[in-house]
N, C-alpha and C positions, 0 to 999 in steps of 0.2 A: 267260160269263154264261149261266145257265140260264133257259129261258122262264118268265116270271112272277117271277123272282128279282131281287134287288138285286145290283149289282156287289159282288164280294167273296165270293160264295158258291162261286166256282170257285178254282182255283189262282191265287195272286197273288204278285207279286214287286216289289222296288223297285230303283232304280238303284245301290244300295249292296250288292247281292249277297245280299239276304235273300229267302227263299221261304217261303210259308205256304199250307197247305191246311187245309180245315175239314171235319169230319164233324159233322153236326147231332146234337144230343141233344134229347130231348123230356121235359123235367121236368114233374112234375105241377103245379107252381106257378111262375109268373113273377113277377118283381119289378116291380110297377106303377111307372111312371115311369123305369124303367131304359132303358139304351140297347140298340138292336138290335145283335146280334153283328157284322153286316156293317159297321156304322158304327164300332164299337170297333176292329175289325181294320183297316179302312182307315186310320183315324187313327193307329193304332200303327205300321203298316207304312210309310205314305206321309207322315205328318205331318198334323196337323189343320188346317193353314192358319194364317193370321195370323202367318207367320214361323216357325212351329214346324217343325223339321227332321225328315226321315224317320229312322227308326231305322237305326243303323249297325252294331250288334252284336246278338247274341242277348240279352245282358243288357238292353240298352236296349229291345228289342222286348218281352221278358217283363215288364219294368217298366211299359211303357205299356199292356200288356194287363191287368196286375194292378190298375192304378189308372187307369181310363178318365178322360178329360178331364172335369173338373168334379166328379169323385168320385161320379157318379151310379150307377155299377155297371152290370152287365149285366142286361138284362131276362130273358134265358134263357141256357142254357149252350151250349157248343160244345167239341168235342174238336179241338185244333189240332196240326198237325205243322209244326215250324219247322226250316228248314235254312239254314245260312250257307255 
């Protein structure tokens, strides 16, 4: 965790052997009402709670990152590095 940052901005992993790192991007416009990249990534990697399981494969992780919970989309962008 970086000072002043949310959990998820540093390297993250789950118990199923998936690793994720993020590089921030700074778009000129953000999506109002969209989700923070840290929250989208945490939900995709570790499960969003409510009985939702953590991703177990790269395909599951990419799918969860592509369609964030609730279909709200990302508020801003990030460059992700995924390793299985």
